[in-house]
Backbone bond lengths (Angstrom), bond angles and torsions (degrees), N, CA, C in turn:
res aa  C-N    CA-C-N  psi(-1)  N-CA   C-N-CA  omega(-1)  CA-C   N-CA-C  phi
1 M - - - 1.468 - - 1.436 110.40 -
2 R 1.330 116.06 -42.09 1.539 117.49 -177.98 1.566 106.19 -66.32
3 D 1.355 119.68 -40.47 1.435 123.10 -176.63 1.490 110.88 -60.73
4 L 1.419 115.66 -37.13 1.462 118.55 -176.57 1.524 106.79 -70.93
5 D 1.383 117.10 -42.77 1.456 120.31 -179.55 1.546 110.24 -58.93
6 A 1.277 114.98 -43.98 1.450 122.66 179.15 1.541 111.65 -58.54
7 Q 1.273 115.33 -47.01 1.505 122.62 178.68 1.531 110.53 -61.50
8 F 1.279 118.12 -43.23 1.494 122.89 176.48 1.474 108.61 -62.39
9 S 1.346 120.76 -44.68 1.447 122.66 -177.85 1.482 109.43 -60.30
10 L 1.347 115.92 -48.04 1.479 122.91 -179.40 1.510 111.69 -61.61
11 S 1.294 115.40 -40.05 1.496 119.68 178.32 1.559 110.78 -65.25
12 R 1.354 114.21 -41.80 1.487 118.59 -178.04 1.561 107.70 -66.95
13 T 1.375 113.73 -45.94 1.498 114.17 -179.99 1.592 114.85 -60.25
14 F 1.357 113.03 -36.29 1.441 119.45 177.83 1.536 110.45 -67.72
15 L 1.271 118.03 -39.05 1.480 124.23 -179.89 1.518 110.10 -65.93
16 V 1.327 115.86 -45.79 1.465 123.17 179.50 1.505 110.34 -60.34
17 T 1.301 112.94 -44.08 1.584 121.95 -178.66 1.513 107.40 -61.96
18 I 1.315 119.22 -47.85 1.452 121.50 176.52 1.503 113.71 -60.73
19 L 1.290 120.42 -39.96 1.378 123.91 -179.62 1.506 109.61 -69.90
20 L 1.324 118.81 -41.11 1.525 118.79 178.15 1.499 110.81 -64.63
21 V 1.313 117.44 -43.24 1.473 122.26 177.50 1.515 113.14 -56.68
22 A 1.341 113.87 -52.55 1.421 122.01 176.33 1.483 114.84 -52.44
23 S 1.363 115.42 -50.48 1.528 119.71 -177.02 1.482 109.25 -70.91
24 S 1.303 120.46 -27.80 1.489 122.31 179.52 1.530 107.69 -71.96
25 L 1.336 118.99 -42.09 1.492 122.55 174.91 1.559 110.93 -58.75
26 Y 1.270 112.97 -46.40 1.500 119.58 -176.81 1.575 109.48 -62.52
27 F 1.340 113.09 -48.17 1.462 116.80 176.18 1.435 116.97 -56.83
28 N 1.412 113.94 -43.03 1.524 121.86 179.14 1.548 106.66 -62.49
29 K 1.251 119.02 -43.14 1.466 119.99 -176.52 1.600 110.89 -62.84
30 D 1.341 112.61 -48.18 1.430 118.59 175.93 1.565 113.96 -58.79
31 A 1.288 113.81 -44.50 1.566 116.82 -179.23 1.504 106.99 -63.52
32 N 1.302 118.19 -40.75 1.541 121.18 -176.37 1.507 107.83 -66.37
33 E 1.352 120.16 -43.77 1.479 119.90 -178.77 1.462 111.04 -72.70
34 L 1.324 121.88 -41.22 1.460 119.32 -170.18 1.536 115.66 -94.69
35 I 1.335 117.24 -14.85 1.457 121.63 178.83 1.459 113.82 -115.17
36 L 1.354 116.19 -61.58 1.478 121.43 -166.58 1.570 109.73 -69.83
37 Q 1.277 119.03 -44.72 1.473 117.37 -174.86 1.435 113.96 -66.90
38 P 1.394 120.71 -42.27 1.528 121.41 176.11 1.543 106.05 -62.02
39 I 1.284 123.11 -41.38 1.432 122.03 -175.28 1.520 109.77 -66.63
40 E 1.346 112.30 -36.96 1.550 112.80 179.77 1.495 108.72 -70.55
41 Q 1.345 119.28 -34.76 1.488 119.96 177.50 1.496 111.92 -63.39
42 M 1.374 114.32 -38.45 1.503 116.53 -178.34 1.600 109.36 -69.65
43 I 1.377 114.75 -37.08 1.442 115.80 178.37 1.527 112.02 -66.30
44 D 1.336 116.52 -36.04 1.473 121.79 177.04 1.544 110.70 -62.50
45 K 1.379 113.60 -41.30 1.502 115.73 -179.33 1.505 110.88 -68.36
46 I 1.372 116.69 -36.24 1.501 117.01 175.39 1.468 114.41 -65.64
47 R 1.358 115.40 -36.12 1.450 117.92 177.24 1.507 112.12 -65.93
48 K 1.382 117.14 -39.00 1.440 120.85 174.54 1.502 112.52 -59.53
49 I 1.324 114.43 -44.47 1.449 122.02 -179.86 1.518 110.18 -61.06
50 T 1.297 117.94 -44.80 1.444 118.84 -179.32 1.539 114.96 -69.35
51 R 1.361 116.05 -29.92 1.405 119.65 176.78 1.513 112.58 -71.06
52 N 1.396 116.17 -47.51 1.428 119.01 -172.10 1.498 106.26 -154.34
53 P 1.347 117.96 92.37 1.549 117.76 -172.52 1.471 109.28 -67.17
54 I 1.327 122.93 -34.89 1.435 122.76 -177.27 1.513 112.56 -63.71
55 K 1.353 112.19 -47.75 1.483 117.74 179.14 1.494 110.33 -62.21
56 A 1.346 118.18 -41.41 1.426 123.29 178.20 1.547 114.36 -54.75
57 I 1.341 113.46 -42.95 1.485 124.53 -176.23 1.525 105.89 -66.08
58 Q 1.394 114.08 -44.67 1.562 119.01 -175.52 1.528 104.66 -66.23
59 E 1.346 121.53 -42.27 1.524 122.48 177.76 1.517 110.32 -56.18
60 V 1.278 117.26 -44.72 1.565 123.56 -172.80 1.578 103.05 -68.08
61 E 1.249 117.30 -43.51 1.522 123.67 179.29 1.564 109.54 -59.11
62 N 1.324 116.09 -45.87 1.436 119.51 179.10 1.588 108.85 -65.59
63 E 1.351 117.49 -42.29 1.533 118.45 -179.48 1.531 108.80 -63.13
64 V 1.298 116.10 -41.54 1.513 119.44 -178.85 1.582 111.30 -62.88
65 F 1.386 112.25 -40.58 1.433 119.18 179.15 1.521 113.24 -65.02
66 L 1.384 115.27 -38.98 1.396 118.00 -179.03 1.541 111.03 -77.43
67 K 1.345 116.48 -29.91 1.468 117.89 174.67 1.471 114.55 -67.92
68 D 1.294 114.88 -34.32 1.471 122.15 175.84 1.494 115.65 -61.81
69 E 1.385 113.67 -31.98 1.426 120.11 179.27 1.587 113.63 -75.82
70 E 1.302 113.01 -32.03 1.474 120.16 178.13 1.469 108.52 -87.14
71 V 1.298 114.51 133.74 1.508 120.61 173.17 1.504 107.07 -110.18
72 T 1.326 113.03 117.76 1.433 120.69 179.49 1.475 113.23 -126.47
73 D 1.297 117.10 138.40 1.428 123.98 173.97 1.501 116.31 -95.40
74 V 1.286 116.77 2.97 1.508 118.80 -177.65 1.505 108.45 -81.43
75 K 1.414 109.92 129.51 1.523 116.21 179.77 1.457 104.83 -87.63
76 D 1.408 113.28 148.23 1.535 119.73 177.81 1.471 107.49 -83.32
77 K 1.281 112.34 140.93 1.534 120.86 -176.50 1.484 108.70 -68.19
78 N 1.340 117.25 -40.26 1.494 121.46 -168.33 1.607 106.11 -119.29
79 L 1.235 114.90 76.66 1.518 119.22 -177.16 1.454 111.58 -65.24
80 E 1.308 120.88 -34.03 1.455 118.90 -179.94 1.455 114.15 -66.54
81 T 1.232 117.10 -46.09 1.570 121.45 178.29 1.583 109.76 -65.37
82 K 1.328 116.09 -37.54 1.431 120.69 178.17 1.553 110.29 -65.97
83 F 1.394 116.15 -40.25 1.446 117.37 175.99 1.527 112.12 -65.60
84 L 1.323 119.60 -41.07 1.420 122.35 175.95 1.568 110.14 -61.53
85 E 1.269 117.90 -44.14 1.438 122.32 -179.55 1.519 111.16 -58.90
86 D 1.367 113.17 -49.02 1.450 119.25 -178.33 1.515 111.12 -66.96
87 S 1.316 122.01 -28.85 1.442 123.62 -179.17 1.549 108.17 -72.77
88 I 1.321 114.06 -30.95 1.555 115.81 178.48 1.561 105.69 -71.46
């Protein structure tokens, strides 16, 4: 009886460990996509602006021109960070 209880306890511990690792990896992936990457893109834009403001403005105008030509129905997942990035 004690051996069976020990096996169940080990199995439960193993299962909980797997679930915690999987959820941690999933959370890390989401945090990276929704928080870190947009912030890094904003920092890159600010660095470009500080190096050469005229060239940065021309690049933004080219991006806007190209986006206007493409018609897409895909909604952005993180509109707040996209709005901030576009405002920079």
